[in-house]
C-alpha positions in Angstrom: 20.6 21.2 11.2 21.6 24.6 10.0 23.5 26.8 12.4 22.0 30.2 12.9 25.0 32.2 11.8 24.8 30.5 8.4 21.1 31.3 7.8 21.8 34.7 6.4 23.8 33.1 3.6 20.8 30.9 2.7 18.6 33.9 2.1 20.4 34.2 -1.3 19.2 30.8 -2.3 15.7 30.7 -4.0 15.3 27.0 -3.6 15.7 27.2 0.2 14.1 30.5 0.9 10.4 29.3 1.0 11.2 26.7 3.7 13.2 29.3 5.7 10.5 31.9 5.2 7.9 29.4 6.5 9.8 29.0 9.7 11.7 32.2 10.5 11.3 34.6 7.6 14.1 36.8 6.3 17.1 37.4 8.6 17.8 41.1 9.3 21.2 42.4 8.1 21.7 44.6 11.2 20.9 43.9 14.9 20.2 46.9 17.0 20.0 45.0 20.3 22.2 42.2 21.7 20.7 38.8 22.4 18.4 36.4 20.5 15.7 37.9 18.3 12.4 36.3 19.7 10.9 35.6 16.3 14.0 33.7 15.3 14.3 31.7 18.5 13.7 28.0 17.9 12.2 27.7 21.3 9.5 30.3 20.6 6.1 29.1 19.4 5.4 29.4 15.7 3.3 32.4 14.7 -0.4 31.8 13.9 -2.2 33.7 11.2 -5.6 35.1 11.8 -7.0 33.9 8.5 -6.8 30.3 7.2 -6.8 29.1 3.7 -7.5 25.8 2.0 -6.0 25.0 -1.4 -8.1 22.3 -3.1 -6.3 20.4 -5.9 -8.3 18.2 -8.3 -8.0 17.1 -11.9 -10.7 19.5 -13.0 -11.7 22.9 -11.7 -15.3 23.3 -10.6 -16.1 25.5 -13.6 -18.1 25.4 -16.7 -16.6 27.0 -19.8 -18.5 28.5 -22.7 -17.5 30.1 -26.0 -18.4 33.8 -25.8 -17.2 36.6 -28.0 -17.9 39.1 -25.3 -16.1 37.1 -22.5 -12.5 37.1 -21.4 -10.1 37.4 -24.3 -13.2 37.8 -26.4 -13.5 34.1 -26.4 -14.5 32.6 -23.0 -17.2 32.8 -20.4 -17.0 30.9 -17.1 -19.3 30.0 -14.3 -19.2 27.6 -11.3 -20.3 24.0 -11.9 -22.8 23.4 -9.1 -22.5 19.7 -9.5 -18.8 19.6 -8.9 -17.9 17.9 -5.6 -15.0 20.3 -4.9 -17.4 23.2 -5.0 -20.1 21.5 -2.9 -17.7 20.5 -0.1 -17.2 24.2 0.7 -20.5 24.1 2.5 -18.9 22.1 5.3 -16.0 24.4 5.9 -15.8 27.4 8.2 -17.0 30.5 6.3 -13.9 32.3 7.4 -11.7 29.8 5.5 -10.6 31.2 2.1 -10.7 28.4 -0.5 -8.6 28.4 -3.6 -9.0 25.8 -6.4 -6.2 24.3 -8.5 -7.0 22.1 -11.5 -7.5 21.8 -15.3 -10.2 23.5 -17.4 -12.6 21.3 -19.4 -11.6 23.2 -22.5 -8.3 23.5 -24.4 -6.5 26.8 -24.4 -3.1 26.6 -26.2 -2.1 30.3 -26.7 0.4 31.2 -23.9 -0.8 34.8 -23.7 -4.4 33.7 -23.6 -3.5 31.2 -20.8 -2.0 34.1 -18.7 -5.1 36.3 -19.2 -7.5 33.5 -18.3 -5.4 32.5 -15.2 -5.4 36.1 -13.9 -9.2 36.4 -14.5 -10.1 33.1 -12.9 -7.9 33.7 -9.8 -9.3 37.2 -9.3 -13.0 36.3 -9.9 -13.3 32.7 -9.0 -10.2 32.0 -6.9 -9.4 29.2 -9.4 -5.9 28.7 -10.7 -5.9 26.6 -13.9 -3.2 24.1 -14.8 -2.6 24.1 -18.6 -1.3 20.8 -20.0 -0.1 20.4 -23.5 -2.3 18.1 -25.7 0.4 15.4 -25.7 0.8 15.4 -21.9 -3.0 15.6 -21.4 -3.6 12.6 -23.6 -0.9 10.4 -22.1 -1.6 11.5 -18.5 -5.4 11.3 -18.5 -6.4 8.9 -21.3 -3.2 6.9 -21.1 -2.0 6.4 -17.6 -5.1 7.4 -15.5 -8.1 6.0 -17.5 -6.6 3.1 -19.4 -4.0 1.8 -17.0 -4.5 3.0 -13.4 -8.3 3.2 -13.2 -8.9 -0.4 -14.5 -6.3 -1.7 -12.1 -7.8 0.1 -9.1 -11.1 -1.6 -10.2 -9.5 -5.0 -10.3 -9.3 -5.2 -14.1 -5.9 -6.5 -15.1 -4.4 -5.9 -18.6 -4.2 -9.6 -19.5 -3.9 -9.0 -23.3 -3.5 -6.0 -25.5 -7.2 -6.3 -26.4 -8.3 -6.1 -22.8 -6.8 -3.2 -21.0 -3.6 -1.2 -21.6 -0.3 -2.5 -20.3 2.1 -0.3 -18.4 3.8 2.3 -20.6 6.8 4.2 -19.3 6.0 7.2 -21.5 2.5 7.4 -19.9 4.1 7.3 -16.4 6.4 10.1 -17.3 3.5 12.1 -18.5 1.7 11.4 -15.3 4.6 12.6 -13.3 5.0 15.7 -15.5 1.3 16.6 -15.0 1.6 16.1 -11.3 4.7 18.3 -11.3 2.7 21.1 -13.0 0.0 20.8 -10.4 2.5 21.0 -7.6 4.1 24.1 -9.1 0.6 25.8 -9.3 -0.1 25.0 -5.7 3.3 26.5 -4.7 2.4 29.7 -6.7 -0.5 30.4 -4.3 0.9 28.8 -1.2 1.7 31.3 1.6 4.9 30.3 3.4 5.1 32.7 6.3 2.1 32.0 8.5 1.8 28.2 8.4 -2.0 28.4 8.1 -2.4 27.2 4.5 -3.7 23.7 4.2 -3.7 21.7 1.0 -6.3 19.0 0.1 -5.5 16.9 -2.9 -8.2 14.7 -4.6 -8.2 11.3 -6.3 -5.9 9.0 -8.2 -5.0 11.5 -10.9 -2.7 13.3 -8.4 -1.2 10.6 -6.3 2.5 11.8 -6.5 1.6 15.5 -5.9 2.2 15.1 -2.1 5.8 14.0 -2.8 6.5 16.8 -5.2 5.0 19.3 -2.9 6.7 18.0 0.2 10.1 18.3 -1.5 9.6 22.0 -1.8 7.7 22.8 1.4 8.7 20.4 4.2 6.0 21.5 6.7 3.1 21.8 4.3 -0.2 20.7 6.0 -1.4 18.2 3.4 -4.4 15.9 3.1 -5.3 13.4 0.3 -8.6 11.7 -0.4 -9.0 8.8 -2.8 -12.4 8.7 -4.3 -11.8 5.4 -6.2 -11.3 2.0 -4.7 -7.8 1.0 -3.5 -7.1 -2.6 -4.7 -5.8 -5.4 -2.6 -2.1 -5.9 -2.4 -2.2 -8.8 -4.9 -3.5 -6.4 -7.5 -1.6 -3.3 -6.5 1.8 -5.1 -6.5 1.7 -5.6 -10.3 2.2 -1.9 -10.8 5.9 -1.3 -11.7 5.8 2.1 -9.9 4.0 0.9 -6.9 6.5 2.2 -4.3 6.5 5.7 -5.9 2.7 5.8 -5.6 2.7 4.6 -2.0 5.4 7.1 -1.0 3.3 9.8 -2.7 0.3 9.0 -0.5 2.5 8.6 2.6 4.0 12.1 2.1 0.5 13.5 3.1 -0.4 14.0 6.7 -3.9 12.5 6.3 -5.0 10.0 3.7 -8.8 9.4 3.3 -10.7 6.5 1.9 -14.4 5.7 1.2 -14.6 2.4 3.1 -12.6 0.4 5.6 -11.9 -2.2 2.9 -10.0 0.4 0.8 -8.0 1.6 3.8 -7.2 -2.0 4.8 -5.8 -2.7 1.4 -3.7 0.4 1.5 -2.3 -0.5 5.0 -1.6 -4.0 3.8 0.4 -2.7 0.8 2.4 -0.4 3.1 3.1 -3.3 5.4 3.9 -6.0 2.7 5.8 -3.8 0.3 7.5 -1.3 2.5 7.6 -3.0 5.8 5.7 -0.2 7.6 3.8 -0.8 10.8 0.4 0.7 11.5 -1.7 0.9 14.6 -4.9 2.2 16.0 -4.6 4.8 18.8 -7.7 6.3 20.5 -9.9 5.4 17.5 -7.5 6.7 14.8 -5.5 4.6 12.4 -2.0 5.6 11.6 1.1 4.5 9.6 4.5 5.1 11.2 6.7 6.5 8.4 10.1 8.0 9.0 9.2 9.4 12.4 5.9 10.8 11.1 2.5 9.3 11.8 0.4 9.4 8.6 -3.3 9.4 9.7 -5.9 7.3 7.9 -9.5 8.6 7.5 -12.4 6.4 6.6 -15.6 8.2 5.7 -17.8 7.9 2.5 -18.7 11.1 0.6 -22.3 12.3 0.9 -24.7 14.2 -1.4 -25.4 17.9 -1.4 -28.8 18.0 0.4 -29.3 21.7 -0.4 -28.9 21.3 -4.1 -31.3 18.3 -4.3 -33.9 20.0 -2.1 -33.7 23.2 -4.2 -34.3 21.2 -7.4 -37.3 19.5 -5.9 -38.8 22.9 -5.0 -38.8 24.0 -8.6 -42.0 24.2 -10.6 -40.2 22.7 -13.6 -39.3 19.6 -11.5 -42.9 19.1 -10.4 -44.0 19.5 -14.0 -41.6 16.9 -15.3 -42.5 14.4 -12.5 -46.2 14.7 -13.5 -45.3 13.9 -17.1 -43.3 10.9 -16.1 -46.0 9.6 -13.8 -48.6 9.8 -16.6 -46.1 8.1 -19.0 -45.6 5.2 -16.6 -49.0 5.1 -15.1 -49.9 1.6 -13.7 -46.4 0.3 -14.1 -43.6 -0.5 -11.6 -40.5 1.5 -12.4 -36.9 0.5 -11.6 -34.3 3.2 -12.2 -30.6 3.0 -12.8 -28.1 5.8 -13.5 -24.6 4.9 -14.5 -21.7 6.0 -16.6 -21.3 4.0 -19.9 -18.5 1.9 -18.7 -17.4 -1.7 -18.7 -17.5 -2.0 -14.9 -21.0 -0.5 -14.3 -22.7 -3.8 -15.1 -25.4 -2.3 -17.3 -25.5 -5.3 -19.6 -26.0 -7.5 -16.5 -29.0 -5.4 -15.5 -30.5 -5.9 -18.9 -29.9 -9.7 -18.8 -31.4 -9.8 -15.3 -34.5 -7.9 -16.6 -34.9 -10.4 -19.4 -34.5 -13.3 -17.0 -37.1 -11.9 -14.7 -39.7 -11.3 -17.5 -39.0 -14.8 -18.8 -39.6 -16.4 -15.4 -42.5 -14.1 -14.4 -44.7 -13.6 -17.5 -47.3 -11.7 -15.4 -44.8 -8.8 -15.0 -44.7 -8.2 -18.8 -46.3 -4.9 -19.5 -46.2 -4.0 -15.8 -42.5 -3.6 -15.1 -40.1 -1.1 -16.7 -36.4 -0.6 -16.2 -35.3 2.9 -17.0 -31.5 3.1 -17.5 -29.8 6.4 -17.9 -26.3 6.0 -19.2 -24.0 9.0 -18.9 -21.5 9.4 -21.8 -18.2 7.6 -21.2 -15.4 9.6 -19.6 -12.7 7.8 -21.6 -12.4 6.6 -25.1 -11.1 3.5 -26.8 -12.1 0.2 -28.4 -13.2 -1.3 -25.1 -15.7 1.5 -24.5 -17.2 1.1 -27.9 -17.5 -2.6 -27.4 -19.5 -2.0 -24.2 -21.8 0.5 -25.9 -22.5 -1.9 -28.8 -23.1 -4.9 -26.4 -25.4 -2.9 -24.1 -27.5 -1.6 -27.0 -27.7 -5.1 -28.5 -28.9 -6.7 -25.2 -31.5 -4.0 -24.6 -32.8 -4.4 -28.2 -33.1 -8.2 -27.7 -35.0 -7.9 -24.5 -37.4 -5.3 -25.9 -37.9 -7.3 -29.1 -38.7 -10.5 -27.1 -40.9 -9.1 -24.3 -42.1 -5.7 -25.6 -45.4 -4.9 -27.1 -46.7 -1.9 -29.1 -46.5 1.0 -26.6 -44.4 -0.9 -24.1 -40.6 -1.4 -23.9 -39.4 -3.3 -20.9 -36.1 -1.4 -21.0 -36.1 2.4 -21.5 -32.4 3.0 -22.4 -31.4 6.7 -22.3 -27.8 6.9 -23.6 -27.2 10.7 -23.4 -26.3 13.6 -21.1 -29.2 14.1 -18.7 -29.6 17.1 -16.4 -29.7 16.6 -12.6 -33.3 17.9 -12.7 -34.3 15.2 -15.1 -32.6 12.5 -13.0 -34.4 13.8 -9.8 -37.7 13.4 -11.7 -36.9 9.8 -12.6 -35.8 9.1 -9.1 -39.0 10.5 -7.6 -41.4 8.3 -9.7 -39.4 5.1 -9.4 -40.3 2.3 -7.0 -36.8 0.9 -6.8 -33.2 1.9 -7.6 -30.9 -0.7 -9.0 -27.1 -0.2 -8.8 -25.3 -3.2 -10.3 -21.7 -2.2 -10.8 -19.1 -5.0 -10.7 -16.7 -2.6 -9.0 -17.1 1.1 -8.0 -15.5 3.4 -5.6 -18.4 5.4 -4.2 -21.6 5.7 -6.1 -24.0 8.4 -4.9 -27.0 7.4 -7.1 -28.8 5.5 -4.2 -28.3 8.5 -2.0 -29.8 10.9 -4.5 -32.6 8.4 -5.2 -33.5 8.3 -1.4 -33.5 12.0 -1.0 -35.6 12.4 -4.1 -38.1 9.9 -2.8 -38.4 11.8 0.4 -39.5 14.8 -1.7 -40.3 18.2 -0.2 -43.4 20.0 1.0 -43.5 22.1 -2.2 -43.2 19.0 -4.4 -45.8 17.1 -2.4 -48.2 20.0 -2.7 -47.7 20.3 -6.4 -48.3 16.5 -6.9 -51.3 16.4 -4.5 -49.4 14.0 -2.1 -50.0 14.0 1.7 -46.7 15.1 3.3 -47.6 13.3 6.5 -47.6 9.9 4.9 -44.3 8.0 5.4 -42.3 7.8 2.2 -41.2 4.5 0.5 -38.1 3.4 -1.3 -36.2 0.2 -2.1 -32.5 0.0 -3.1 -30.8 -3.0 -4.8 -27.0 -2.5 -4.6 -24.0 -4.5 -5.7 -21.8 -5.7 -2.8 -18.8 -4.4 -4.7 -19.7 -0.8 -4.5 -18.3 1.6 -1.9 -21.8 2.9 -0.8 -23.0 -0.7 0.0 -21.7 -0.8 3.7 -23.5 2.4 4.6 -26.9 1.3 3.1 -27.8 -1.3 5.8 -31.4 -1.6 4.6 -30.5 -2.3 0.9 -30.9 -5.6 -0.9 -27.3 -6.6 -1.7 -26.5 -8.7 -4.7 -23.6 -10.2 -6.6 -23.8 -8.5 -10.0 -22.2 -11.5 -11.7 -25.1 -13.7 -10.7 -27.8 -12.7 -13.1 -30.4 -15.0 -11.5 -29.8 -13.5 -8.0 -30.2 -9.9 -9.4 -33.5 -11.0 -11.1 -34.8 -12.5 -7.8 -33.8 -9.3 -6.0 -35.7 -7.2 -8.5 -38.8 -9.4 -8.0 -38.4 -9.1 -4.2 -38.1 -5.3 -4.3 -41.3 -4.6 -6.2 -43.3 -7.0 -4.0 -42.2 -5.8 -0.6 -45.0 -4.6 1.7 -45.6 -0.8 2.1 -44.5 -1.1 5.8 -41.1 -2.7 4.8 -40.5 -0.1 2.1 -41.2 2.7 4.6 -38.8 1.2 7.2 -36.0 0.8 4.7 -36.5 4.3 3.4 -36.6 5.8 6.9 -33.4 4.1 7.8 -31.5 5.2 4.7 -32.8 8.8 4.7 -31.8 9.3 8.4 -28.2 8.3 7.6 -27.9 10.1 4.2 -29.4 13.4 5.5 -27.0 13.5 8.5 -23.9 12.3 6.5 -24.1 14.7 3.6 -21.2 16.3 1.8 -21.0 19.2 4.3 -20.6 16.6 7.1 -17.9 14.8 5.1 -15.9 18.0 4.4 -16.1 19.2 7.9 -15.0 15.9 9.3 -12.1 15.6 7.0 -11.0 19.2 7.6 -11.1 18.6 11.4 -9.1 15.5 11.1 -6.6 17.2 8.8 -6.0 19.9 11.5 -5.5 17.2 14.1 -3.2 15.1 11.9 -1.0 18.0 11.0 -0.6 19.2 14.6 2.2 21.8 14.9 4.8 20.9 12.3 7.2 23.5 13.7 7.5 21.4 16.9 9.5 18.8 14.9 12.9 18.8 13.3 12.4 18.0 9.6 14.7 17.2 6.8 14.3 15.4 3.4 15.9 12.1 2.4 15.9 10.5 -1.1 15.9 11.6 -4.7 13.0 12.1 -7.1 9.8 10.3 -6.2 11.7 8.3 -3.5 11.8 11.5 -1.4 10.5 11.2 2.1 10.4 13.6 5.0 12.1 12.8 8.3 10.3 14.4 11.2 11.6 13.8 14.7 11.3 15.5 18.1 13.9 18.3 18.7 15.7 16.2 21.4 15.8 13.0 19.3 19.1 13.1 17.4 21.3 10.9 15.4 24.3 9.5 17.3 27.6 10.0 15.5 31.2 9.1 16.3 32.2 12.8 16.3 29.4 13.5 18.8 30.4 10.8 21.3 34.2 10.5 20.8 35.2 13.4 23.1 33.1 12.3 26.1 34.2 8.7 25.4 37.9 9.7 25.5 37.5 11.8 28.7 35.7 9.2 30.7 37.5 6.8 33.0 34.9 4.0 33.6 32.5 3.0 30.9 29.6 0.6 30.5 28.6 -0.5 27.0 25.4 -2.5 26.5 24.6 -3.9 23.1 21.6 -5.8 21.9 22.4 -8.3 19.2 19.6 -9.2 16.7 18.7 -6.2 14.7 21.4 -4.1 16.3 24.8 -5.8 15.7 23.4 -7.7 12.7 20.4 -7.1 10.4 17.2 -9.0 11.2 17.0 -10.2 7.6 20.4 -11.9 7.6 20.3 -15.6 6.8 23.4 -16.4 9.0 22.8 -14.6 12.3 26.3 -15.6 13.7 28.6 -12.6 14.3 31.1 -11.9 11.6 34.9 -11.9 12.2 34.7 -8.1 11.9 32.2 -7.8 14.7 34.2 -10.1 17.0 37.3 -8.1 16.3 35.6 -4.8 17.2 34.2 -6.3 20.4 37.6 -7.5 21.4 39.0 -4.1 20.8 36.5 -2.5 23.1 36.9 -5.3 25.8 40.7 -4.9 25.8 40.3 -1.3 26.9 40.6 -1.6 30.8 38.2 1.4 31.1 35.4 -0.6 29.4 32.9 -3.1 30.6 31.1 -4.5 27.5 27.9 -6.6 27.6 25.8 -8.3 25.0 22.2 -8.1 26.3 20.1 -10.4 24.1 17.0 -12.6 24.2 18.9 -15.6 22.7 19.9 -18.6 24.8 23.2 -18.7 26.7 24.4 -21.7 24.7 24.0 -19.9 21.4 25.7 -16.7 22.7 28.5 -18.6 24.4 29.2 -20.4 21.1 29.0 -17.3 19.0 31.2 -15.1 21.2 33.7 -17.7 22.4 36.5 -15.6 20.8 35.7 -12.7 23.2 37.1 -13.7 26.6 36.4 -10.4 28.3 32.9 -9.9 26.9 30.0 -10.0 29.4 26.9 -11.7 28.2 23.3 -11.4 29.5 21.2 -14.1 27.9 17.5 -14.7 27.6 16.6 -11.0 28.4 18.7 -11.0 31.5 17.7 -14.3 33.1 21.3 -15.6 32.8 24.3 -13.3 33.1 28.1 -13.8 33.2 30.7 -11.1 33.5 33.3 -12.8 31.3 34.1 -16.1 29.7 35.8 -17.4 32.8 33.1 -16.4 35.3 30.0 -18.5 36.3 26.5 -17.9 35.0 24.2 -16.1 37.4 20.5 -16.4 37.5 18.4 -13.3 38.1 15.4 -15.3 39.5 16.1 -18.1 41.9 13.8 -21.2 42.5 11.7 -20.7 39.4 9.1 -23.3 38.6 8.9 -24.1 34.9 5.9 -26.4 35.0 4.1 -23.8 32.8 6.2 -24.9 29.9 4.2 -28.2 29.7 1.1 -26.0 29.0 2.7 -23.5 26.7 4.6 -25.9 24.5 1.7 -27.8 23.0 -0.2 -24.5 22.4 2.7 -22.9 20.5 3.2 -26.1 18.5 -0.4 -25.9 17.4 0.1 -22.3 16.1 3.4 -23.2 14.5 1.8 -26.1 12.6 -1.1 -23.8 11.5 1.1 -20.9 10.5 3.5 -21.7 7.6 7.0 -20.2 8.1 6.7 -19.9 11.9 8.8 -21.8 14.5 9.4 -22.2 18.2 12.5 -21.4 20.1 13.0 -23.4 23.3 15.0 -21.6 25.9 15.9 -22.6 29.5 13.8 -19.8 30.9 11.4 -19.1 28.1 9.5 -20.3 25.1 9.4 -18.0 22.0 7.1 -18.3 18.9 8.7 -16.7 15.8 6.8 -15.6 12.7 9.2 -13.5 10.8 9.2 -15.8 7.8 5.4 -16.3 7.7 2.9 -14.3 5.7 3.0 -10.8 7.3 -0.8 -10.3 7.8 -1.5 -13.9 8.8 1.5 -13.9 11.2 0.3 -10.7 12.8 -3.2 -12.1 13.1 -2.0 -15.4 14.6 0.3 -13.6 17.0 -2.6 -11.6 18.5 -4.6 -14.7 18.8 -1.8 -16.6 20.4 -1.2 -13.8 22.8 -4.8 -13.7 23.9 -4.9 -17.6 24.1 -1.8 -17.7 26.4 -2.8 -14.8 28.6 -6.1 -16.6 29.4 -4.4 -20.0 30.0 -1.6 -18.6 32.1 -3.6 -16.0 34.1 -2.6 -17.6 37.4 1.0 -18.5 36.6 4.0 -16.4 37.6 4.9 -15.6 34.0 4.7 -12.8 31.5 3.4 -13.1 27.9 4.8 -10.5 25.6 4.4 -9.7 21.9 7.6 -8.3 20.4 9.0 -7.8 16.9 7.8 -10.9 15.0 7.7 -13.0 18.2 5.4 -14.0 21.1 7.4 -14.9 24.2 6.5 -16.4 27.6 9.0 -15.9 30.4 9.1 -15.7 34.2 8.0 -12.5 35.9 10.7 -10.1 36.9 12.9 -10.9 34.0 13.7 -8.1 31.5 16.6 -6.2 30.1 15.7 -3.2 32.2 16.1 -5.2 35.4 19.5 -6.7 34.5 20.8 -3.3 33.4 19.9 -1.7 36.8 21.5 -4.8 38.5 24.7 -4.4 36.6 25.0 -0.7 37.4 24.2 -1.3 41.1 26.7 -4.2 41.3 29.5 -2.1 39.7 28.8 0.7 42.2 29.0 -1.7 45.1 32.3 -3.0 43.8 33.7 0.5 43.9 33.6 1.0 40.1 30.9 3.7 39.5 30.4 4.4 35.8 30.8 7.9 34.3 29.9 6.8 30.8 27.1 4.5 29.7 26.3 3.6 26.1 23.2 1.4 25.4 22.0 0.4 21.9 19.0 -1.7 21.0 16.3 -2.0 18.3 13.0 -3.4 19.6 10.5 -3.1 22.4 12.5 -5.3 24.8 15.3 -2.8 24.5 13.0 0.0 25.6 13.1 -1.8 29.0 16.8 -1.3 28.9 16.5 2.4 28.2 14.0 2.7 31.0 16.4 0.9 33.4 19.2 3.3 32.6 16.9 6.2 33.2 15.9 4.8 36.6 19.6 4.2 37.5 20.5 7.7 36.4 17.9 9.3 38.6 18.3 7.0 41.6 19.5 9.2 44.5 21.1 6.2 46.2 23.5 5.7 43.3 26.4 8.0 42.2 25.6 10.3 39.3 26.3 9.0 35.7 27.5 12.1 33.9 27.3 10.8 30.3 24.4 8.6 29.2 23.8 7.6 25.6 20.6 5.6 25.0 20.3 4.9 21.3 17.6 3.0 19.3 18.1 1.5 15.9 15.6 3.0 13.4 13.8 6.3 13.4 10.7 5.6 15.6 9.1 6.7 18.8 11.4 5.6 21.7 12.5 6.3 25.2 16.0 6.8 23.8 17.3 10.2 23.0 19.5 9.1 20.1 19.1 6.9 17.1 21.0 5.1 14.4 19.4 4.1 11.1 20.5 0.5 10.9 23.0 -2.1 12.1 25.6 -0.9 9.6 25.7 2.5 11.3 25.9 0.6 14.7 29.0 -1.2 13.5 30.5 2.1 12.2 29.9 3.7 15.6 31.5 0.8 17.4 34.4 0.9 15.0 35.0 4.6 15.8 34.9 3.9 19.6 37.3 0.9 19.1 39.7 3.2 17.3 39.5 5.7 20.1 40.3 3.0 22.6 43.3 1.8 20.5 44.7 5.3 20.6 44.4 5.4 24.4 45.8 1.9 25.1 49.3 3.1 26.1 47.9 5.7 28.5 45.4 3.2 29.8 48.1 0.7 30.5 50.0 3.2 32.7 46.9 4.2 34.4 45.9 0.7 35.2 48.8 0.4 37.7 47.3 3.1 39.8 45.1 1.9 42.6 41.4 2.5 42.2 40.1 5.0 44.7 37.9 3.9 47.5 34.2 4.5 47.1 34.3 7.2 49.8 37.0 9.0 47.9 35.0 8.8 44.7 32.0 10.3 46.4 34.2 13.1 47.8 35.0 14.3 44.4 33.3 17.5 43.7 30.1 17.0 41.6 27.6 19.4 40.2 24.4 20.0 42.1 22.6 16.6 42.4 19.1 17.9 41.4 20.3 19.6 38.2 22.8 16.9 37.3 20.3 14.1 37.7 17.7 15.9 35.7 20.3 16.4 33.0 21.1 12.6 33.1 17.4 11.9 32.8 17.1 14.1 29.7 20.2 12.2 28.3 18.2 9.0 28.4 
């Protein structure tokens, strides 16, 4: 942390000033009054601005660009694109929120002076800040990395050969990072640092490392990200060479949104399997624990813009076009499909299913029409052209085989079609067919349903009774993001052509009542979950997820795209040798409590036995007469006795405190007398069943407990099995005097009343009764069982019947929520700390030897020593825990 007297020096540094401005602003050169300036006091609440602003970053700005000699720079004219999602979502936001857009234009402007003039014009008139990419970067970034590498992978299309998908190219990745860096810089240009009320919302897979690049410059930025495409399973995602950089990019946001639970589940699985991160659900919200921060997960599919569709249906031009189409397809059943011309949209499968249906149902020839609108492809390449050629060929074959003069079974419209035209086709179609083999979130069925609902004006123009319930049928691929929300749709496997053909036949033969019920169910959901609802919900969750960033201490760790933000409570600090050495040296009676697995040695070590270095450090601590050192572990007493046989003066508390001995020459004491272990006969076979069913798991047999370990099993399967085992054992052992606990990669059954917290309180009480009250306690542990130890120290420190413990250092291993006040990053830092304390003990050994000849004072004398006020001192000790 920066000391306040140094902050005025940092005002000279441009790189640091934004972050300082965000928190405290500029430091005045002259103080006219003594004391602390309130606005620079860390304890004061952060200022809140009256106005809020949302910066929306997407690959493209919501603008249409036209050549115009009378426009800006005598070349350009711009207008908002009403079909752009980023523009439509504004309807769900508070009108008082100022929205600024950051993205690329759909036209190429290369002249630098012209770029500046256009930027100024768009910012002033449209609140849009364009990002200008060079043709080289644009081509490698968008067509190279995004569309030809990342997009196919996210849609489960692996680049098996050079002819089927693009392999990873380092130059494309560098272009992707460069483009994201330019986006981040543009966001920073309009970001306001002082008030902390600017939010940033980044959209889609084109900008997945923007959160990292932005967080590096502005630690406390309030940042949300929404992925509109699918997120693949970990088996697909792990093939990406830069997978961790992409994951860290998303994790540097405060809120990450997905269209469906499947996509969110895949993301969480990748975080767990590739980065070892834990996630949990709390009060209905999913979150990933990442460097002291909780990254919230949002699951909500995008909706349609109801107002735009209803406005189009009210136009006379729409009614006219619908009349024309009804006359054209009079007496025929119409199935409509609208897709991009893409390899994954399954258009050719539709056409094959249509041919199969007409072949198996000859009576439908001349009566059934499939209208397929194919939007132009968004990318280019040989694979796109192959799809175009194949699709046209299949359509021609079906039409040649089953068509007649004046009748084509497939009406294939491969061209840009206006939204009005599409609404007209939706309105006259009996069924909508969406047959993509993989798609993130396709809104075509939503638009079809709204169009079939119509409007009073449209019904009047067409002579339709508005009171008659409307009808619609949807056939949807089970691999599309909108499928889960369309509960009344007919779901199909697009790869099964016969199944799709059967679904088409079923859809056109449903009764009127069933069509009405399906339509009513869909329209009720779609109309209430439109894009305004989606935007409002995401905005509300973003505010909740960000909270108050000024209430946490933040600092950055890592270089480049491995950067991450550490955010911890103000009173949760790193424990260093320099911090603890002075109080350690000045204390006269110390208690040092150390967990073993994950604390003294890494959990991932193959050989878990202590190293000679660890044994030497423990002996150095134990040889100090002022120290009482204990290993408090869940391992068996036989294992611990064997491992620490070289440490004669070391105390050991085994099996979570069930067995304790004060030194190698003392007897083992049991914390629970007369325990009945008959429950082991029930638990053993159950654990053996789970161990056999879960590859990589094992059972540890202790005298007082049984432990099922699953560290070496598949992560997701092990977690699933541990939850099931926990539930199984709790039901079976409901009437037994035992506790079933789920810890870090373990499920343990042990007697009631046995925990590390109980044994710690017992140790402190016993030492006080022996006339050896402790004035220094250090406790270090890494998992949930050690939280009991921290809680036990807190109880002992606040117990009025026990002498005050002036110095208490409860320390957890890892930056995570804990009852401890201090933390160390890993077991290597634990060893470094112990080494420093051992060195301090070695320096004091001669003095300690002289002092050891002095008789220990009686307890009454110790209690007569002047102490601070009990209430204040004990509250200070509680805070120390």
